[in-house]
VMD Tcl script that builds the backbone (N, CA, C; Angstrom):
set m [mol new atoms 201]
animate dup $m
set s [atomselect $m all]
$s set {name element resname resid chain x y z} {
  {N N MET 1 A 64.664 72.655 122.072}
  {CA C MET 1 A 65.871 72.839 120.962}
  {C C MET 1 A 65.112 74.647 120.923}
  {N N ASP 2 A 66.119 75.277 121.388}
  {CA C ASP 2 A 66.126 77.248 121.016}
  {C C ASP 2 A 67.006 77.191 119.664}
  {N N ASN 3 A 66.238 77.757 118.772}
  {CA C ASN 3 A 66.519 78.186 117.252}
  {C C ASN 3 A 67.149 79.795 117.447}
  {N N ASP 4 A 68.601 79.670 117.814}
  {CA C ASP 4 A 68.809 81.226 117.780}
  {C C ASP 4 A 69.839 81.308 116.913}
  {N N ASN 5 A 69.528 82.239 115.802}
  {CA C ASN 5 A 69.993 82.446 114.425}
  {C C ASN 5 A 71.192 83.641 114.659}
  {N N ARG 6 A 71.135 84.149 115.979}
  {CA C ARG 6 A 72.032 85.106 116.166}
  {C C ARG 6 A 73.335 85.037 115.238}
  {N N ILE 7 A 74.748 86.251 115.459}
  {CA C ILE 7 A 75.699 85.344 114.905}
  {C C ILE 7 A 76.770 86.242 116.507}
  {N N ALA 8 A 77.535 85.997 117.213}
  {CA C ALA 8 A 78.666 86.188 117.840}
  {C C ALA 8 A 79.824 86.233 117.051}
  {N N ILE 9 A 79.927 87.811 117.104}
  {CA C ILE 9 A 81.266 88.271 116.761}
  {C C ILE 9 A 82.026 89.001 118.307}
  {N N PRO 10 A 83.227 87.645 118.163}
  {CA C PRO 10 A 84.348 88.415 119.362}
  {C C PRO 10 A 84.601 89.879 119.199}
  {N N PHE 11 A 85.244 90.017 120.032}
  {CA C PHE 11 A 85.780 91.887 120.203}
  {C C PHE 11 A 86.880 91.523 121.127}
  {N N LYS 12 A 88.030 91.929 120.840}
  {CA C LYS 12 A 89.313 91.976 121.873}
  {C C LYS 12 A 88.802 92.911 123.148}
  {N N SER 13 A 88.150 93.765 122.696}
  {CA C SER 13 A 87.928 95.304 123.734}
  {C C SER 13 A 86.418 94.524 124.668}
  {N N SER 14 A 86.578 95.234 125.606}
  {CA C SER 14 A 85.207 94.722 126.714}
  {C C SER 14 A 84.434 96.108 126.524}
  {N N GLU 15 A 84.583 97.451 125.241}
  {CA C GLU 15 A 83.827 98.184 124.847}
  {C C GLU 15 A 82.336 98.217 125.064}
  {N N GLU 16 A 81.417 98.239 125.378}
  {CA C GLU 16 A 80.120 98.436 124.334}
  {C C GLU 16 A 80.140 99.407 123.146}
  {N N ILE 17 A 79.603 98.373 122.133}
  {CA C ILE 17 A 79.272 98.770 121.222}
  {C C ILE 17 A 77.792 98.699 120.829}
  {N N TYR 18 A 77.492 100.238 120.542}
  {CA C TYR 18 A 76.209 100.169 120.316}
  {C C TYR 18 A 75.909 100.583 118.666}
  {N N VAL 19 A 74.717 99.631 117.949}
  {CA C VAL 19 A 74.605 99.348 116.573}
  {C C VAL 19 A 73.829 100.637 116.051}
  {N N ARG 20 A 74.151 101.205 115.206}
  {CA C ARG 20 A 73.105 102.335 114.703}
  {C C ARG 20 A 72.255 102.493 113.461}
  {N N LYS 21 A 73.131 101.562 112.709}
  {CA C LYS 21 A 72.498 100.834 110.915}
  {C C LYS 21 A 72.674 99.601 111.246}
  {N N VAL 22 A 71.297 98.518 111.364}
  {CA C VAL 22 A 71.832 97.154 110.844}
  {C C VAL 22 A 71.523 97.057 109.793}
  {N N ILE 23 A 71.972 95.838 108.721}
  {CA C ILE 23 A 71.856 95.783 107.751}
  {C C ILE 23 A 72.070 94.328 107.978}
  {N N GLY 24 A 70.989 93.941 107.331}
  {CA C GLY 24 A 70.387 92.290 106.873}
  {C C GLY 24 A 71.475 92.374 105.969}
  {N N TRP 25 A 71.582 90.887 105.926}
  {CA C TRP 25 A 73.048 90.396 104.331}
  {C C TRP 25 A 72.522 88.930 104.220}
  {N N ASP 26 A 72.584 88.939 103.280}
  {CA C ASP 26 A 72.465 87.375 102.312}
  {C C ASP 26 A 73.557 87.267 101.786}
  {N N SER 27 A 74.606 86.097 102.074}
  {CA C SER 27 A 76.062 85.527 101.243}
  {C C SER 27 A 75.366 84.288 100.992}
  {N N ASN 28 A 76.383 84.385 99.639}
  {CA C ASN 28 A 76.121 83.049 98.815}
  {C C ASN 28 A 77.984 83.010 98.040}
  {N N GLU 29 A 78.138 82.578 97.471}
  {CA C GLU 29 A 79.576 81.491 97.191}
  {C C GLU 29 A 79.929 83.491 95.984}
  {N N LEU 30 A 78.661 83.594 95.064}
  {CA C LEU 30 A 79.204 84.588 94.102}
  {C C LEU 30 A 78.992 85.889 94.557}
  {N N SER 31 A 78.204 86.136 95.756}
  {CA C SER 31 A 77.833 87.630 95.986}
  {C C SER 31 A 77.119 87.497 97.438}
  {N N SER 32 A 77.078 88.674 97.751}
  {CA C SER 32 A 76.954 89.425 99.569}
  {C C SER 32 A 75.793 90.034 98.981}
  {N N ASP 33 A 74.738 90.280 99.706}
  {CA C ASP 33 A 73.711 91.105 99.182}
  {C C ASP 33 A 72.831 91.574 100.667}
  {N N GLY 34 A 72.895 92.791 100.441}
  {CA C GLY 34 A 72.598 93.489 101.871}
  {C C GLY 34 A 71.221 94.576 101.745}
  {N N TYR 35 A 70.400 94.973 102.769}
  {CA C TYR 35 A 69.646 95.784 102.630}
  {C C TYR 35 A 69.878 96.340 103.682}
  {N N GLU 36 A 69.925 98.067 103.801}
  {CA C GLU 36 A 69.859 98.609 105.283}
  {C C GLU 36 A 68.441 100.190 104.587}
  {N N HIS 37 A 67.823 100.289 105.424}
  {CA C HIS 37 A 66.527 101.203 105.155}
  {C C HIS 37 A 66.618 102.577 104.378}
  {N N SER 38 A 67.972 103.126 104.960}
  {CA C SER 38 A 67.971 104.528 104.324}
  {C C SER 38 A 69.279 104.400 103.339}
  {N N ILE 39 A 70.300 103.087 103.420}
  {CA C ILE 39 A 70.941 103.149 102.537}
  {C C ILE 39 A 70.097 102.758 100.979}
  {N N GLY 40 A 69.540 102.084 101.539}
  {CA C GLY 40 A 68.531 100.858 100.214}
  {C C GLY 40 A 69.742 99.220 100.118}
  {N N PHE 41 A 69.793 98.708 98.776}
  {CA C PHE 41 A 69.934 97.350 98.441}
  {C C PHE 41 A 71.821 97.957 98.292}
  {N N ILE 42 A 71.957 96.399 98.762}
  {CA C ILE 42 A 74.136 96.572 98.948}
  {C C ILE 42 A 74.403 95.442 97.996}
  {N N HIS 43 A 75.011 95.611 96.854}
  {CA C HIS 43 A 75.296 94.290 96.154}
  {C C HIS 43 A 77.152 93.858 96.185}
  {N N VAL 44 A 77.939 93.125 96.597}
  {CA C VAL 44 A 78.784 92.914 96.518}
  {C C VAL 44 A 79.363 91.818 96.033}
  {N N ASP 45 A 79.622 92.280 94.376}
  {CA C ASP 45 A 79.983 90.694 93.343}
  {C C ASP 45 A 80.775 90.303 94.182}
  {N N LEU 46 A 81.033 89.198 94.217}
  {CA C LEU 46 A 82.610 87.897 94.792}
  {C C LEU 46 A 83.055 87.105 93.722}
  {N N ARG 47 A 82.680 87.302 92.883}
  {CA C ARG 47 A 82.925 86.954 90.887}
  {C C ARG 47 A 84.721 86.422 90.803}
  {N N PRO 48 A 84.922 87.775 90.956}
  {CA C PRO 48 A 86.490 87.933 90.830}
  {C C PRO 48 A 87.560 87.064 91.789}
  {N N LEU 49 A 87.130 86.911 93.342}
  {CA C LEU 49 A 87.522 86.362 94.516}
  {C C LEU 49 A 87.285 85.056 94.205}
  {N N GLN 50 A 86.149 84.586 93.566}
  {CA C GLN 50 A 85.847 83.076 93.070}
  {C C GLN 50 A 86.850 82.378 91.796}
  {N N SER 51 A 87.474 83.606 91.101}
  {CA C SER 51 A 88.144 83.257 90.080}
  {C C SER 51 A 89.713 82.850 90.347}
  {N N ILE 52 A 89.976 83.695 91.420}
  {CA C ILE 52 A 91.380 83.844 91.883}
  {C C ILE 52 A 90.723 82.512 92.778}
  {N N LYS 53 A 90.262 81.872 93.546}
  {CA C LYS 53 A 90.071 80.438 94.244}
  {C C LYS 53 A 90.328 79.607 93.509}
  {N N ILE 54 A 89.679 79.495 92.203}
  {CA C ILE 54 A 89.498 78.917 91.355}
  {C C ILE 54 A 91.187 78.282 90.652}
  {N N ILE 55 A 91.716 79.424 90.188}
  {CA C ILE 55 A 93.115 79.483 89.745}
  {C C ILE 55 A 94.418 79.147 91.040}
  {N N TYR 56 A 93.607 79.667 92.268}
  {CA C TYR 56 A 94.998 79.395 93.566}
  {C C TYR 56 A 95.040 77.863 93.159}
  {N N GLU 57 A 93.431 76.702 93.082}
  {CA C GLU 57 A 93.610 75.509 93.320}
  {C C GLU 57 A 93.895 75.252 91.941}
  {N N LYS 58 A 94.060 75.345 90.862}
  {CA C LYS 58 A 94.704 74.584 89.808}
  {C C LYS 58 A 96.016 74.563 90.130}
  {N N GLU 59 A 96.180 75.619 90.061}
  {CA C GLU 59 A 98.084 76.265 90.266}
  {C C GLU 59 A 98.582 75.423 91.136}
  {N N GLU 60 A 97.769 75.088 92.601}
  {CA C GLU 60 A 98.154 74.090 93.722}
  {C C GLU 60 A 98.645 72.850 93.608}
  {N N SER 61 A 97.161 72.052 92.379}
  {CA C SER 61 A 97.276 70.845 92.527}
  {C C SER 61 A 98.142 70.167 90.938}
  {N N ASN 62 A 98.747 71.504 90.371}
  {CA C ASN 62 A 99.865 71.476 89.528}
  {C C ASN 62 A 101.016 70.933 90.253}
  {N N CYS 63 A 101.693 71.851 90.994}
  {CA C CYS 63 A 102.625 71.591 91.965}
  {C C CYS 63 A 102.535 70.644 92.784}
  {N N THR 64 A 101.481 70.193 93.481}
  {CA C THR 64 A 101.273 68.564 93.820}
  {C C THR 64 A 102.048 67.976 92.826}
  {N N LYS 65 A 100.991 68.083 91.621}
  {CA C LYS 65 A 101.673 66.918 90.735}
  {C C LYS 65 A 102.752 66.564 90.314}
  {N N GLN 66 A 103.592 67.699 90.402}
  {CA C GLN 66 A 104.723 67.714 90.006}
  {C C GLN 66 A 105.962 68.086 90.933}
  {N N GLY 67 A 105.603 67.815 92.020}
  {CA C GLY 67 A 105.932 67.969 93.516}
  {C C GLY 67 A 106.498 66.203 94.105}
}
mol reanalyze $m
mol bondsrecalc $m
mol representation Tube
mol addrep $m
C-alpha cells in the first residue's frame, strides 16, 4: 500500500496556484505550530477556542436536560 501523506485542498477555481512559501504545520487540540525558514516558528494558541467549545457543550447539555 502506498503511504501518501499529502493533503488535497479542493478549490472552486481551476486556476493553477504556485506556492512560494511552504509552512510545515503540527496541530493538536490546544495549539497549531508551524515553521517556515524565512519566518521562523509560528505558534497559534487554540486554548481560547477550546474554552468556548467546553462552555458551549455545557450550555447545550443544560438546555437538553431542561427541554
